[in-house]
Rosetta silent file (secondary structure, phi, psi, omega in degrees, C-alpha in Angstrom):
SEQUENCE: MSGPRGVRAAAGPPGRSGTVEPVSFKAACTDCRARFELPAGALRLVIGGSRRTTFYSFTCPECGACVRKPAGERIVELLTGGGVSTLRSI
SCORE:     score description
SCORE:     0.000 S_00000001
   1 L     0.000  144.956  176.062  -45.711 -147.279  169.721 S_00000001
   2 E  -143.453  159.537 -179.749  -47.410 -147.343  173.056 S_00000001
   3 L  -139.763  177.270 -179.616  -46.409 -147.662  176.654 S_00000001
   4 H   -68.147  165.034  176.434  -47.909 -148.134  180.074 S_00000001
   5 H    62.674   26.075  173.437  -49.858 -145.424  181.893 S_00000001
   6 H    78.494    6.376  176.391  -51.387 -144.015  178.741 S_00000001
   7 L   -86.136  126.874 -179.712  -48.218 -142.622  177.189 S_00000001
   8 E  -135.477  140.165  175.813  -48.115 -143.228  173.496 S_00000001
   9 E  -109.866  138.267  179.072  -45.718 -142.040  170.853 S_00000001
  10 E  -131.983  125.655  176.904  -46.873 -141.624  167.298 S_00000001
  11 L  -133.942  143.630  177.616  -44.645 -140.899  164.349 S_00000001
  12 L   -76.104  167.429  178.264  -45.403 -140.977  160.685 S_00000001
  13 L   -67.695  160.394  178.529  -43.490 -143.148  158.285 S_00000001
  14 L   -55.476  138.496  179.339  -40.236 -141.805  156.846 S_00000001
  15 L   -75.062  177.252 -178.233  -40.863 -139.147  154.197 S_00000001
  16 L   -65.895  -27.128  179.756  -39.616 -139.358  150.677 S_00000001
  17 L   -84.533    2.791  179.627  -36.570 -137.341  151.631 S_00000001
  18 L    87.321    4.489  177.704  -35.665 -139.868  154.333 S_00000001
  19 L   -90.037  157.080  179.567  -36.753 -137.617  157.218 S_00000001
  20 L  -104.401  140.624  177.788  -39.075 -138.788  159.967 S_00000001
  21 L   -63.308  151.590  177.590  -42.202 -136.850  160.942 S_00000001
  22 L   -58.092  146.608 -179.002  -42.074 -135.162  164.379 S_00000001
  23 L   -91.418  138.917  171.917  -43.086 -137.405  167.251 S_00000001
  24 E  -122.285  153.165 -177.271  -46.069 -136.487  169.433 S_00000001
  25 E  -120.532  130.956  175.245  -46.995 -138.115  172.692 S_00000001
  26 E   -81.905  133.628 -177.563  -50.483 -138.844  173.951 S_00000001
  27 E  -145.574  170.776  178.098  -50.879 -137.907  177.593 S_00000001
  28 E  -139.549  146.245  177.615  -53.539 -137.200  180.197 S_00000001
  29 L   -84.584  134.557  178.073  -53.802 -134.709  183.046 S_00000001
  30 L   -79.916  -16.750  179.470  -54.168 -136.162  186.516 S_00000001
  31 L   -87.310  -60.350 -175.993  -55.980 -133.022  187.698 S_00000001
  32 L   -96.709   -5.170  178.719  -58.615 -132.270  185.043 S_00000001
  33 L    65.649   15.680  177.746  -58.427 -135.668  183.266 S_00000001
  34 L   -68.786  150.778  175.705  -58.123 -134.056  179.852 S_00000001
  35 E  -117.877  141.117 -174.248  -56.432 -136.125  177.127 S_00000001
  36 E  -161.394  173.015  173.239  -54.232 -134.518  174.507 S_00000001
  37 E  -112.267  139.282  179.973  -51.123 -134.843  172.339 S_00000001
  38 E  -124.617  141.788  173.035  -47.909 -133.035  173.151 S_00000001
  39 E   -71.767  160.788 -179.949  -44.808 -132.474  171.043 S_00000001
  40 H   -52.871  -37.312 -177.105  -41.493 -133.764  172.420 S_00000001
  41 H   -66.422  -16.288 -178.106  -40.491 -130.220  173.395 S_00000001
  42 H   -89.766   -7.638 -179.968  -43.424 -129.955  175.833 S_00000001
  43 L  -107.566  153.220  175.123  -42.220 -132.912  177.939 S_00000001
  44 E  -129.496  136.173  179.512  -39.297 -133.176  180.378 S_00000001
  45 E  -117.992  129.480  175.743  -37.707 -136.440  181.472 S_00000001
  46 E  -118.215  122.957  178.505  -35.656 -136.801  184.660 S_00000001
  47 E  -105.489  111.846 -179.182  -33.670 -139.981  185.098 S_00000001
  48 L  -101.731 -172.250 -179.177  -32.720 -140.487  188.729 S_00000001
  49 L   -77.625   -9.142 -178.131  -30.868 -143.125  190.647 S_00000001
  50 L  -147.792  173.342  178.517  -34.025 -145.122  191.403 S_00000001
  51 H   -62.602  -33.875 -178.144  -37.555 -145.765  190.154 S_00000001
  52 H   -69.249  -23.078 -177.461  -38.849 -143.186  192.628 S_00000001
  53 H  -108.335   12.851  176.250  -36.663 -140.459  191.166 S_00000001
  54 L  -111.513  119.799 -175.403  -37.240 -141.226  187.479 S_00000001
  55 E  -155.512  166.706  171.338  -40.236 -139.357  186.059 S_00000001
  56 E  -122.775  155.855 -178.454  -41.541 -137.255  183.218 S_00000001
  57 E  -144.592  158.754  177.408  -43.445 -134.004  183.513 S_00000001
  58 E  -161.489  166.632  175.796  -45.411 -131.561  181.436 S_00000001
  59 E  -101.449  129.304 -178.836  -47.846 -128.669  181.841 S_00000001
  60 L   -66.597  126.752  179.475  -51.473 -129.517  181.041 S_00000001
  61 L   -73.150  -15.299 -179.166  -52.582 -127.397  178.076 S_00000001
  62 L   -86.595  -51.125 -174.809  -56.161 -127.459  179.362 S_00000001
  63 L  -112.580  -10.061  178.063  -55.905 -126.448  183.050 S_00000001
  64 L    82.846    5.537  179.943  -52.251 -125.384  183.375 S_00000001
  65 L   -70.521  145.569  172.850  -51.446 -127.920  186.078 S_00000001
  66 E   -83.471  117.501 -175.891  -47.893 -129.212  186.400 S_00000001
  67 E  -107.878  132.493  179.050  -48.166 -132.976  185.886 S_00000001
  68 E  -129.850  126.689 -176.670  -45.512 -135.394  187.065 S_00000001
  69 E  -132.739  146.923  178.628  -45.709 -139.126  186.356 S_00000001
  70 E   -65.636  150.390 -179.611  -43.345 -142.016  187.038 S_00000001
  71 L  -126.949  108.705  174.179  -41.318 -143.289  184.106 S_00000001
  72 L   -79.570 -176.345 -176.228  -40.381 -146.932  183.896 S_00000001
  73 H   -56.900  -43.981 -178.515  -37.900 -148.370  181.474 S_00000001
  74 H   -64.621  -43.304  179.096  -40.340 -148.517  178.536 S_00000001
  75 H   -63.729  -43.855  177.816  -41.473 -144.897  179.045 S_00000001
  76 H   -58.267  -44.463  179.238  -37.842 -143.746  179.248 S_00000001
  77 H   -60.204  -46.394 -179.062  -37.135 -145.606  175.982 S_00000001
  78 H   -64.692  -46.344 -177.057  -40.124 -144.033  174.210 S_00000001
  79 H   -67.349  -45.737 -179.188  -39.407 -140.501  175.419 S_00000001
  80 H   -67.190  -37.377  178.638  -35.679 -140.511  174.743 S_00000001
  81 H   -65.928  -25.000  179.989  -36.263 -142.123  171.334 S_00000001
  82 L   -93.140    5.343  175.175  -38.759 -139.396  170.556 S_00000001
  83 L    87.281   17.160  176.069  -36.401 -136.550  171.306 S_00000001
  84 L   -70.154  135.531  178.009  -37.636 -135.496  174.762 S_00000001
  85 E   -63.038  135.915 -175.740  -35.066 -133.464  176.694 S_00000001
  86 E  -121.874  135.985  176.009  -33.538 -135.567  179.432 S_00000001
  87 E  -118.000  129.333  177.790  -31.970 -134.527  182.712 S_00000001
  88 E  -104.002  125.743  178.243  -29.957 -137.039  184.702 S_00000001
  89 L  -108.060  153.768 -178.075  -29.903 -136.477  188.447 S_00000001
  90 L  -104.721    0.000    0.000  -27.487 -138.023  190.893 S_00000001
């Protein structure tokens, strides 16, 4: 699966026991421009009342910067489907 702005989710096929492999997300740092994969637990999704207040964030494993990027409908779908913790703000 892939989405706009370089966010991609990758999951393996269901295992023999019917379980699905953990999802990892490809992301990039806006500060140091490093590219990496992050587990769902490393990302946070905030769904606000508008496009301006809906975003996802993570800490860059390379430089330690706090990265915040807008999240459109497709990104929200990928992240929630992949088990990313979601906070709804009013």
